ZAMARGU-4260 file (C-alpha; in steps of 0.2 Angstrom, whole numbers, plus 5000, padded with zeros to 4 digits):
<rodrens>
0) 5188/4836/4856 | 5183/4818/4853 | 5178/4811/4836 | 5161/4809/4842 | 5160/4828/4847
5) 5168/4833/4830 | 5154/4823/4821 | 5140/4830/4832 | 5145/4847/4839 | 5127/4851/4845
10) 5127/4836/4857 | 5134/4834/4874 | 5145/4818/4877 | 5136/4803/4883 | 5119/4806/4876
15) 5111/4791/4868 | 5109/4794/4849 | 5093/4794/4840 | 5088/4795/4822 | 5085/4813/4817
20) 5077/4822/4802 | 5089/4829/4789 | 5090/4847/4784 | 5096/4857/4798 | 5112/4856/4809
25) 5104/4847/4823 | 5094/4836/4811 | 5077/4844/4815 | 5066/4852/4802 | 5051/4855/4813
30) 5048/4861/4831 | 5044/4847/4843 | 5026/4853/4844 | 5024/4849/4826 | 5032/4832/4827
35) 5020/4817/4831 | 5016/4816/4849 | 5014/4800/4858 | 5003/4797/4874 | 5017/4801/4886
40) 5020/4818/4877 | 5002/4822/4879 | 5001/4817/4897 | 5016/4828/4901 | 5010/4843/4892
45) 4992/4842/4899 | 4997/4837/4917 | 5013/4847/4918 | 5010/4862/4908 | 4992/4865/4903
50) 4983/4861/4919 | 4995/4871/4931 | 4996/4885/4919 | 4977/4887/4918 | 4976/4885/4937
55) 4989/4898/4940 | 4980/4910/4928 | 4963/4907/4937 | 4970/4910/4954 | 4978/4926/4948
60) 4963/4933/4941 | 4952/4928/4956 | 4965/4935/4968 | 4972/4950/4959 | 4970/4963/4973
65) 4976/4951/4986 | 4991/4946/4975 | 4995/4964/4973 | 4994/4968/4991 | 5006/4954/4995
70) 5019/4961/4983 | 5017/4978/4991 | 5019/4970/5008 | 5034/4959/5005 | 5040/4963/4987
75) 5056/4952/4986 | 5049/4937/4996 | 5033/4937/4987 | 5040/4939/4970 | 5052/4924/4974
80) 5038/4913/4978 | 5028/4918/4963 | 5043/4914/4952 | 5045/4897/4960 | 5026/4893/4957
85) 5028/4898/4939 | 5042/4886/4936 | 5030/4872/4937 | 5022/4875/4920 | 5037/4884/4912
90) 5050/4872/4918 | 5040/4856/4913 | 5038/4863/4896 | 5056/4869/4893 | 5063/4852/4899
95) 5050/4842/4888 | 5055/4853/4873 | 5074/4850/4876 | 5071/4831/4878 | 5060/4831/4862
100) 5074/4840/4852 | 5088/4830/4861 | 5096/4847/4865 | 5105/4846/4882 | 5119/4857/4879
105) 5118/4865/4896 | 5114/4850/4907 | 5116/4860/4923 | 5103/4873/4919 | 5091/4860/4912
110) 5093/4849/4928 | 5090/4864/4940 | 5075/4869/4930 | 5068/4852/4931 | 5071/4851/4950
115) 5064/4868/4953 | 5047/4863/4944 | 5047/4847/4954 | 5051/4855/4971 | 5038/4869/4968
120) 5025/4856/4964 | 5029/4846/4979 | 5028/4862/4990 | 5011/4867/4983 | 5005/4849/4985
125) 5011/4848/5004 | 5003/4865/5007 | 4986/4860/5000 | 4986/4843/5009 | 4991/4851/5025
130) 4977/4865/5023 | 4964/4851/5020 | 4970/4840/5035 | 4971/4855/5047 | 4955/4863/5042
135) 4957/4880/5048 | 4969/4887/5035 | 4955/4883/5022 | 4942/4894/5031 | 4942/4912/5026
140) 4937/4928/5037 | 4919/4925/5033 | 4920/4907/5040 | 4917/4899/5023 | 4927/4883/5020
145) 4937/4881/5004 | 4943/4863/5007 | 4936/4858/4991 | 4946/4870/4982 | 4962/4865/4991
150) 4958/4847/4987 | 4956/4850/4969 | 4972/4860/4969 | 4981/4846/4978 | 4975/4833/4964
155) 4981/4845/4950 | 4997/4848/4958 | 5000/4830/4961 | 4998/4827/4942 | 5011/4841/4939
160) 5023/4833/4951 | 5021/4816/4943 | 5025/4824/4926 | 5040/4833/4933 | 5047/4816/4941
165) 5044/4808/4924 | 5054/4821/4915 | 5067/4819/4928 | 5068/4800/4925 | 5069/4804/4906
170) 5083/4816/4908 | 5093/4802/4917 | 5089/4788/4905 | 5094/4798/4890 | 5112/4797/4895
175) 5122/4782/4891 | 5134/4781/4906 | 5130/4778/4924 | 5141/4793/4929 | 5131/4805/4917
180) 5115/4798/4924 | 5121/4801/4942 | 5127/4819/4938 | 5110/4823/4929 | 5100/4817/4944
185) 5111/4827/4956 | 5107/4843/4946 | 5089/4839/4947 | 5089/4836/4966 | 5100/4852/4968
190) 5085/4861/4959 | 5073/4853/4971 | 5084/4859/4986 | 5085/4876/4978 | 5066/4878/4978
195) 5065/4873/4996 | 5079/4885/5001 | 5071/4899/4991 | 5054/4897/4999 | 5061/4894/5016
200) 5072/4910/5015 | 5058/4920/5009 | 5047/4915/5024 | 5061/4914/5037 | 5057/4931/5045
205) 5038/4930/5044 | 5039/4912/5052 | 5050/4919/5066 | 5037/4933/5069 | 5023/4920/5069
210) 5031/4908/5081 | 5035/4922/5094 | 5017/4928/5092 | 5010/4911/5096 | 5022/4910/5111
215) 5017/4927/5117 | 4999/4921/5118 | 5003/4906/5129 | 4999/4904/5147 | 5017/4901/5151
220) 5024/4918/5159 | 5042/4914/5155 | 5038/4910/5137 | 5027/4925/5135 | 5040/4937/5142
225) 5054/4930/5131 | 5042/4930/5115 | 5038/4948/5118 | 5056/4953/5120 | 5060/4944/5104
230) 5045/4953/5095 | 5052/4970/5101 | 5068/4966/5091 | 5069/4979/5077 | 5076/4966/5065
235) 5059/4957/5065 | 5049/4972/5062 | 5035/4964/5071 | 5024/4979/5074 | 5023/4982/5055
240) 5018/4964/5052 | 5004/4965/5065 | 4998/4981/5058 | 4997/4973/5041 | 4989/4957/5048
245) 4975/4967/5055 | 4973/4979/5040 | 4974/4965/5027 | 4973/4948/5035 | 4973/4939/5018
250) 4991/4945/5014 | 5000/4935/5027 | 5008/4922/5015 | 5012/4904/5020 | 5016/4908/5038
255) 5000/4918/5040 | 4990/4903/5033 | 4997/4890/5045 | 5004/4900/5059 | 4993/4916/5059
260) 4983/4923/5074 | 4966/4929/5074 | 4961/4948/5073 | 4958/4950/5091 | 4975/4942/5096
265) 4984/4952/5083 | 4977/4968/5091 | 4981/4962/5108 | 4999/4959/5103 | 5000/4975/5094
270) 4994/4984/5110 | 5007/4974/5121 | 5021/4979/5110 | 5017/4998/5107 | 5005/5002/5121
275) 4993/5010/5108 | 4976/5002/5103 | 4976/4999/5084 | 4967/5011/5073 | 4969/5010/5054
280) 4961/5015/5038 | 4957/4998/5033 | 4947/4994/5049 | 4931/5000/5040 | 4918/4988/5045
285) 4923/4982/5062 | 4906/4983/5069 | 4897/4979/5052 | 4889/4962/5055 | 4888/4959/5036
290) 4907/4958/5036 | 4906/4966/5019 | 4919/4980/5017 | 4913/4984/5000 | 4895/4990/5005
295) 4891/5008/5006 | 4891/5007/5025 | 4910/5008/5024 | 4911/5027/5023 | 4902/5028/5040
300) 4913/5015/5048 | 4928/5024/5041 | 4924/5040/5050 | 4919/5031/5065 | 4937/5025/5067
305) 4944/5043/5069 | 4957/5041/5055 | 4964/5057/5047 | 4977/5048/5036 | 4995/5051/5034
310) 5002/5069/5032 | 5002/5076/5014 | 5018/5083/5008 | 5016/5102/5004 | 4999/5103/5014
315) 5001/5114/5030 | 4992/5124/5042 | 4997/5142/5037 | 4989/5152/5051 | 4978/5147/5067
320) 4969/5157/5080 | 4959/5152/5095 | 4947/5166/5101 | 4932/5168/5112 | 4922/5176/5126
325) 4926/5169/5143 | 4912/5172/5156 | 4919/5165/5173 | 4904/5172/5183 | 4892/5161/5174
330) 4905/5147/5170 | 4902/5148/5151 | 4913/5151/5137 | 4911/5153/5118 | 4926/5149/5107
335) 4930/5149/5089 | 4946/5140/5081 | 4950/5147/5064 | 4962/5138/5052 | 4970/5144/5036
340) 4976/5129/5026 | 4989/5131/5012 | 4991/5118/4998 | 5008/5119/4990 | 5006/5102/4982
345) 5002/5099/4964 | 4984/5092/4966 | 4968/5097/4976 | 4968/5090/4994 | 4955/5086/5007
350) 4959/5093/5024 | 4956/5081/5038 | 4958/5086/5057 | 4953/5077/5073 | 4950/5090/5087
355) 4948/5086/5105 | 4935/5097/5113 | 4935/5104/5131 | 4926/5092/5144 | 4907/5095/5142
360) 4909/5106/5126 | 4898/5105/5111 | 4901/5111/5093 | 4888/5124/5089 | 4894/5129/5071
365) 4907/5128/5057 | 4910/5141/5045 | 4919/5139/5028 | 4924/5154/5017 | 4919/5151/4999
370) 4926/5165/4987 | 4929/5176/5002 | 4911/5174/5009 | 4908/5165/5025 | 4895/5151/5024
375) 4889/5143/5040 | 4886/5125/5042 | 4869/5117/5042 | 4865/5104/5056 | 4856/5089/5050
380) 4856/5070/5050 | 4874/5062/5050 | 4869/5051/5036 | 4862/5065/5026 | 4877/5076/5029
385) 4890/5063/5024 | 4880/5058/5009 | 4879/5076/5003 | 4897/5079/5007 | 4903/5063/4997
390) 4893/5068/4982 | 4899/5086/4981 | 4917/5080/4984 | 4916/5069/4969 | 4910/5085/4959
395) 4926/5094/4966 | 4916/5108/4973 | 4918/5117/4990 | 4910/5107/5004 | 4915/5105/5023
400) 4909/5093/5036 | 4911/5091/5055 | 4906/5074/5062 | 4906/5068/5080 | 4918/5054/5084
405) 4915/5050/5102 | 4926/5053/5117 | 4924/5071/5116 | 4931/5073/5098 | 4926/5079/5081
410) 4932/5076/5064 | 4933/5091/5052 | 4934/5088/5033 | 4936/5101/5020 | 4938/5099/5001
415) 4945/5105/4989 | 4960/5115/4995 | 4966/5119/4977 | 4985/5118/4972 | 4994/5135/4977
420) 4978/5141/4986 | 4973/5144/5004 | 4957/5139/5012 | 4949/5146/5028 | 4938/5136/5040
425) 4932/5140/5058 | 4925/5129/5071 | 4914/5136/5085 | 4910/5128/5102 | 4901/5132/5118
430) 4910/5125/5134 | 4908/5125/5153 | 4921/5131/5165 | 4926/5121/5180 | 4924/5129/5197
435) 4940/5125/5206 | 4937/5137/5220 | 4924/5150/5225 | 4935/5164/5216 | 4944/5153/5203
440) 4938/5143/5188 | 4947/5134/5174 | 4944/5130/5155 | 4953/5116/5146 | 4957/5123/5129
445) 4953/5112/5113 | 4968/5104/5105 | 4973/5097/5088 | 4974/5078/5090 | 4979/5073/5073
450) 4978/5080/5055 | 4984/5076/5037 | 4992/5093/5036 | 5008/5099/5044 | 5002/5108/5060
455) 5010/5125/5064 | 5022/5126/5079 | 5010/5138/5088 | 4992/5145/5088 | 4988/5163/5092
460) 4976/5166/5106 | 4963/5181/5108 | 4951/5181/5122 | 4938/5193/5129 | 4933/5192/5147
465) 4925/5203/5161 | 4937/5195/5173 | 4955/5192/5174 | 4963/5177/5164 | 4979/5169/5165
470) 4989/5155/5155 | 5007/5155/5159 | 5012/5143/5146 | 5005/5154/5132 | 5012/5170/5139
475) 4994/5177/5140 | 4995/5196/5141 | 4981/5209/5144 | 4979/5222/5130 | 4969/5238/5130
480) 4950/5235/5127 | 4937/5247/5120 | 4925/5242/5134 | 4929/5246/5152 | 4919/5230/5157
485) 4929/5218/5146 | 4947/5214/5146 | 4956/5208/5130 | 4970/5195/5132 | 4982/5189/5118
490) 4995/5176/5118 | 5003/5161/5109 | 4999/5143/5112 | 5014/5131/5108 | 5009/5115/5099
495) 5021/5105/5109 | 5013/5111/5125 | 4996/5105/5119 | 5002/5087/5117 | 4994/5073/5128
500) 4983/5083/5139 | 4982/5101/5132 | 4982/5117/5142 | 4970/5125/5155 | 4965/5143/5155
505) 4963/5150/5173 | 4949/5163/5176 | 4946/5173/5191 | 4928/5176/5196 | 4918/5185/5210
510) 4914/5175/5225 | 4896/5169/5222 | 4886/5153/5223 | 4870/5161/5216 | 4860/5153/5202
515) 4860/5159/5184 | 4846/5157/5171 | 4844/5161/5152 | 4828/5161/5142 | 4826/5146/5130
520) 4821/5154/5113 | 4818/5136/5105 | 4806/5127/5117 | 4802/5141/5129 | 4806/5140/5148
525) 4823/5144/5156 | 4840/5135/5156 | 4846/5136/5174 | 4863/5134/5182 | 4866/5132/5201
530) 4882/5130/5211 | 4883/5121/5227 | 4896/5119/5240 | 4899/5101/5245 | 4909/5095/5260
535) 4924/5083/5256 | 4923/5066/5262 | 4939/5057/5261 | 4940/5038/5260 | 4946/5028/5274
540) 4955/5015/5263 | 4962/5018/5246 | 4968/5005/5233 | 4978/5012/5219 | 4981/5003/5202
545) 4996/5009/5192 | 4998/5004/5174 | 5014/4996/5169 | 5014/5002/5151 | 5027/5012/5142
550) 5016/5028/5142 | 5017/5029/5161 | 5036/5028/5162 | 5039/5046/5161 | 5028/5050/5176
555) 5036/5038/5188 | 5043/5052/5199 | 5026/5061/5200 | 5017/5045/5204 | 5030/5041/5218
560) 5027/5058/5226 | 5008/5055/5225 | 5010/5038/5234 | 5020/5046/5248 | 5007/5059/5251
565) 4993/5047/5250 | 5001/5035/5263 | 5001/5050/5275 | 4983/5053/5273 | 4975/5036/5273
570) 4979/5017/5272 | 4984/5014/5254 | 4987/4998/5244 | 4995/4998/5227 | 4994/4986/5212
575) 5006/4987/5198 | 4996/4981/5182 | 5008/4971/5172 | 4999/4958/5162 | 5016/4950/5157
580) 5014/4941/5173 | 4999/4930/5170 | 4997/4925/5189 | 4990/4942/5192 | 4995/4958/5200
585) 5001/4958/5218 | 4994/4970/5231 | 5009/4978/5240 | 5012/4993/5252 | 5017/5010/5246
590) 5035/5008/5251 | 5036/4992/5240 | 5026/5000/5226 | 5038/5014/5225 | 5053/5002/5224
595) 5043/4992/5210 | 5040/5008/5201 | 5059/5011/5200 | 5063/4994/5195 | 5050/4991/5182
600) 5054/4992/5164 | 5038/4999/5158 | 5038/4992/5141 | 5024/4990/5128 | 5006/4990/5134
605) 4997/4981/5148 | 4979/4976/5150 | 4973/4983/5167 | 4956/4975/5168 | 4962/4960/5179
610) 4971/4973/5191 | 4956/4984/5192 | 4944/4969/5196 | 4956/4964/5210 | 4957/4982/5216
615) 4938/4982/5217 | 4937/4966/5227 | 4950/4972/5239 | 4942/4989/5242 | 4925/4982/5244
620) 4930/4972/5259 | 4935/4989/5268 | 4926/5003/5276 | 4923/5019/5265 | 4934/5013/5251
625) 4940/5021/5235 | 4950/5015/5220 | 4961/5026/5210 | 4966/5019/5192 | 4981/5027/5184
630) 4983/5021/5166 | 4989/5024/5149 | 4980/5018/5133 | 4970/5002/5136 | 4964/4990/5122
635) 4947/4992/5115 | 4946/4973/5111 | 4945/4966/5129 | 4931/4953/5130 | 4937/4945/5146
640) 4924/4941/5159 | 4929/4940/5177 | 4919/4935/5192 | 4917/4949/5204 | 4911/4948/5222
645) 4901/4962/5229 | 4909/4967/5245 | 4903/4975/5261 | 4905/4993/5254 | 4904/5000/5236
650) 4920/5009/5232 | 4921/5026/5224 | 4931/5025/5208 | 4943/5038/5201 | 4952/5038/5184
655) 4968/5047/5181 | 4971/5045/5162 | 4988/5047/5154 | 4982/5041/5137 | 4979/5056/5127
660) 4960/5052/5128 | 4962/5034/5120 | 4953/5024/5133 | 4934/5023/5133 | 4932/5017/5151
665) 4913/5014/5148 | 4917/5001/5134 | 4932/4994/5143 | 4921/4989/5158 | 4906/4984/5148
670) 4906/4966/5155 | 4909/4973/5173 | 4895/4986/5175 | 4898/4985/5194 | 4914/4993/5192
675) 4912/5012/5191 | 4906/5025/5187 | 4923/5032/5185 | 4926/5050/5191 | 4940/5058/5180
680) 4954/5067/5188 | 4954/5083/5177 | 4971/5087/5168 | 4978/5104/5166 | 4995/5099/5158
685) 5006/5097/5173 | 5003/5080/5182 | 5011/5085/5199 | 4999/5100/5200 | 4984/5089/5195
690) 4988/5076/5208 | 4990/5089/5222 | 4974/5097/5217 | 4965/5080/5217 | 4972/5075/5234
695) 4967/5092/5241 | 4949/5088/5240 | 4952/5074/5254 | 4960/5086/5266 | 4950/5087/5283
700) 4938/5102/5282 | 4939/5104/5264 | 4925/5106/5251 | 4922/5106/5232 | 4909/5113/5221
705) 4895/5105/5212 | 4888/5113/5196 | 4870/5108/5191 | 4862/5112/5174 | 4844/5109/5171
710) 4828/5116/5163 | 4813/5123/5171 | 4797/5131/5164 | 4794/5145/5177 | 4805/5160/5178
715) 4817/5157/5192 | 4821/5171/5205 | 4839/5173/5200 | 4851/5182/5188 | 4844/5182/5170
720) 4858/5181/5158 | 4857/5190/5141 | 4867/5190/5124 | 4880/5177/5121 | 4881/5171/5139
725) 4862/5167/5138 | 4864/5157/5122 | 4879/5148/5128 | 4870/5142/5144 | 4855/5137/5134
730) 4866/5127/5122 | 4875/5118/5137 | 4859/5113/5145 | 4853/5107/5129 | 4869/5097/5126
735) 4867/5089/5143 | 4849/5085/5140 | 4854/5077/5124 | 4867/5066/5132 | 4853/5060/5145
740) 4841/5056/5131 | 4855/5046/5122 | 4858/5037/5138 | 4840/5032/5140 | 4840/5026/5121
745) 4828/5040/5116 | 4836/5043/5100 | 4821/5052/5092 | 4821/5066/5105 | 4840/5067/5106
750) 4841/5070/5087 | 4827/5083/5087 | 4835/5092/5101 | 4852/5093/5093 | 4846/5099/5076
755) 4835/5113/5084 | 4849/5119/5095 | 4861/5118/5081 | 4873/5106/5089 | 4885/5092/5082
760) 4880/5076/5091 | 4882/5057/5089 | 4866/5059/5078 | 4869/5075/5069 | 4883/5083/5059
765) 4887/5100/5052 | 4889/5102/5033 | 4893/5116/5021 | 4888/5114/5003 | 4892/5126/4988
770) 4875/5131/4982 | 4856/5129/4986 | 4853/5115/4973 | 4865/5104/4983 | 4854/5106/4999
775) 4838/5103/4989 | 4845/5088/4980 | 4848/5079/4997 | 4832/5086/5006 | 4842/5096/5018
780) 4833/5111/5025 | 4846/5125/5029 | 4848/5132/5046 | 4861/5142/5055 | 4868/5146/5072
785) 4862/5161/5083 | 4844/5159/5077 | 4837/5149/5091 | 4820/5156/5089 | 4811/5142/5079
790) 4811/5123/5077 | 4818/5115/5062 | 4806/5101/5060 | 4812/5095/5043 | 4830/5093/5048
795) 4825/5085/5065 | 4814/5072/5056 | 4830/5067/5046 | 4840/5065/5061 | 4827/5055/5070
800) 4829/5041/5056 | 4848/5041/5059 | 4858/5029/5069 | 4872/5033/5081 | 4888/5038/5073
805) 4906/5037/5080 | 4911/5023/5092 | 4894/5018/5097 | 4897/5028/5108 | 4902/5032/5126
810) 4903/5048/5135 | 4910/5053/5152 | 4903/5066/5163 | 4909/5073/5179 | 4898/5061/5189
815) 4904/5045/5179 | 4902/5036/5163 | 4886/5036/5153 | 4886/5021/5141 | 4877/5023/5124
820) 4878/5008/5112 | 4869/5000/5098 | 4878/4984/5097 | 4878/4967/5107 | 4863/4963/5118
825) 4858/4980/5121 | 4845/4981/5108 | 4840/4962/5107 | 4822/4967/5106 | 4814/4972/5090
830) 4817/4990/5087 | 4803/5001/5080 | 4808/5013/5067 | 4796/5028/5065 | 4797/5041/5051
835) 4811/5031/5042 | 4816/5041/5027 | 4834/5038/5021 | 4843/5023/5027 | 4845/5004/5026
840) 4831/4993/5033 | 4838/4977/5038 | 4836/4964/5052 | 4844/4970/5069 | 4849/4959/5083
845) 4840/4942/5083 | 4822/4948/5081 | 4813/4955/5066 | 4812/4974/5063 | 4795/4983/5064
850) 4794/4998/5052 | 4780/5010/5056 | 4775/5026/5046 | 4788/5024/5032 | 4789/5041/5022
855) 4790/5036/5004 | 4795/5054/4999 | 4812/5049/5005 | 4823/5034/4999 | 4818/5017/5006
860) 4833/5005/5002 | 4828/4987/4999 | 4841/4974/4994 | 4834/4965/4978 | 4852/4958/4974
865) 4851/4942/4985 | 4841/4931/4973 | 4850/4938/4957 | 4867/4935/4966 | 4862/4916/4969
870) 4857/4914/4951 | 4873/4922/4945 | 4883/4911/4956 | 4875/4895/4949 | 4878/4902/4931
875) 4896/4906/4935 | 4900/4889/4942 | 4892/4881/4927 | 4902/4891/4915 | 4918/4886/4925
880) 4914/4868/4924 | 4909/4868/4905 | 4923/4879/4900 | 4936/4867/4909 | 4928/4851/4901
885) 4927/4858/4884 | 4945/4866/4885 | 4953/4850/4891 | 4944/4840/4877 | 4950/4852/4864
890) 4968/4852/4870 | 4968/4833/4870 | 4961/4832/4852 | 4974/4845/4846 | 4988/4834/4853
895) 4982/4818/4846 | 4981/4826/4828 | 4999/4831/4828 | 4997/4846/4839 | 4986/4859/4830
900) 4992/4875/4838 | 4975/4885/4835 | 4965/4871/4843 | 4978/4870/4858 | 4977/4889/4861
905) 4958/4889/4859 | 4957/4875/4872 | 4968/4885/4884 | 4957/4900/4882 | 4941/4890/4886
910) 4949/4884/4902 | 4955/4901/4907 | 4938/4909/4903 | 4929/4896/4912 | 4939/4896/4928
915) 4940/4915/4928 | 4921/4917/4926 | 4916/4915/4945 | 4929/4929/4950 | 4923/4941/4937
920) 4905/4939/4941 | 4908/4941/4960 | 4917/4957/4956 | 4902/4963/4946 | 4890/4959/4960
925) 4901/4967/4973 | 4902/4983/4962 | 4883/4983/4960 | 4880/4981/4978 | 4892/4995/4983
930) 4884/5006/4970 | 4866/5001/4977 | 4861/4997/4959 | 4848/4984/4965 | 4842/4994/4980
</rodrens>
């Protein structure tokens, strides 16, 4: 140890010596904050510590939810970046303190800390300047520009960077030798590099994902193919990144800010990678023009996205039975699906299940057992039912709800299923049978699409029928029946056999084409069903479009056999829809198509719209043409508009869906109404059998059967049904009439019809509440199934004021697609609301809204928050400005007076309170809006 080191053990060698106060080993009797501060000290403290500290606190308070979401999304990477940013005020203060004390015992640590603060300030400065220069990173999802905020942040960060560089200079100047100064500079520069490497490493994977996402959206086919291949690499975890981008676009971090893609492109890429359209809980207000996911409309939009949530551990389906009466003669069926749910978890749970109905079926009732007593659902307005259900769920009582989702599906909810308890709920439906031949009919069974409880491996079956039934997959066996005119069949339906397409029950029937009728006990008259034999007319030319997505891969062999048979029957052209090839699909012969099927990789999802448009043009130039579209799931986001040319003939369109019911073809072709209507190829579970049955209708001399349902006032001269058969036929005719009314936009009549026939529809839902007071509080008049002998005018009135729920929505019938929508240009004219009671009155489309006959006995919601919100925003900005000015003034005065700690803390508090005021007030306004406090 040198003499200098022995004399000054607290110093590092090479430090320039300064006079120090006496009284302590290092010569200091007071902290540096209590020593007299010069103008340089004040500038460093304010610019390097106080201002960045206050700015970080303000940003954190205003973006607390987003910051938490970013940590949950990328915990390690985000925490590293947060730590780097915090080194700006902390690093500057620590380095300044050490300089003031002349305490540089650990020169490496001090140098790295100084470099980290300088590097962090530089990174933030570059990011803010880039955001201002580019423009688009400063625009949020509501298309509001925040360039001024970024500009202010850039100026403040520049001051911090200057303070860090000044401290770096002071660190170097304090050393006496050139070698020591150089070493100190190297340590600081190493800190700068460390900050750059830390941020770069934390963003490396996300940047790789973003770069490939951009490449996958280009028009270059080779780049697109390579980018998609990279995105499918499991190391990038790109599908999870895309899901998070769609669900929470604000949490994309730096890469998301500068390299992000819009919501539509994210959905497009997610579909291309997974072959599934994106559906998520956070997609609440996708059709909400207000772009405000905090409003009370979020619950309706939440249900509209058919989300049941993740499976709950310990929550399971204990028992399940599907039972019913099958009448093959009248082609009607009445089924009930009963579930017993068991909750083995430690908290009460809400059961949620999405159920696919048979084609043409309608839910006629739901029953919940409360304390062992069955309670039937009341059918009323969807908004009334959901509101009542939500309120009662909050009170932890026993409600249940069934809501129409669109695409032939319903959502069943039940709460609470108490810990260690079992709950029983049943769903009833009326369904038509399909007439496959004069003596044979079939019925597609309902299936459980998704649930938040563990589904059982099988469901028991129990059917009564006057005729013979068969279902080989379920091992259906005939049992002894108490009635000689009825047969009892029991079996077990495997959950695995229900996947994708479900199972079809076959029912024999006597050879008859006669009409059937049932007396209508609601409106009078008769519901009539007629069966006609129609000669088959095979097309002379056929164009087949086959989807190249991963969902179709498992069916390659069946499709190859189908093409071989088609080629023997008629001239056939094939297009393989693979949108990785941006030049468009190529029309090829059957022989080449089969070769392509065997060679294709069938990866991800592919948008089939260009291929179907091209197929329509090819077929339209031929005599008696037809188009068969075989596809997996298709994107719901497609907004492309193609130019279509009307050919000499209009093709007949057929759709073979291998997509588990995902695709809404009516919505998919909304910009191309000349394509369609699509006649579905009915599925029974075995694709080869379904295809053979479909092709059989084009055999020479063949025929098929057309079943017509309608209403007439006079008693027809045909068989009059009684009992359950009559009620089922009457319900099915009413359901078809309701669809027609919705197609014609006659929502008032459709809602009235659905309520009075006790049917769940896009306008009505079924709800079970615990006691009479719950119904009275919501103005719901109770009704029940099986009592179609009077009209429920009060409940119908509530439904008339409702809007369409579900997807907007679109239904498919045997003759094609019926489009029902409430968005876009469809309702550009001013709508007239009659008898409005409970709902939101707001501008619709581009015209004003005319309200006639408002019933003030209900609740008329008027938003009085707009003016108050504007006033509060002015107040919040004023508080932020005044608080910042007063706080900075107080801090400067405290420093000039020898650093008065109380005044310094008070000044910082003023700045924090002022800058946090806008965020706090905005949160209070959002809460008030969500709670409808000002309505």
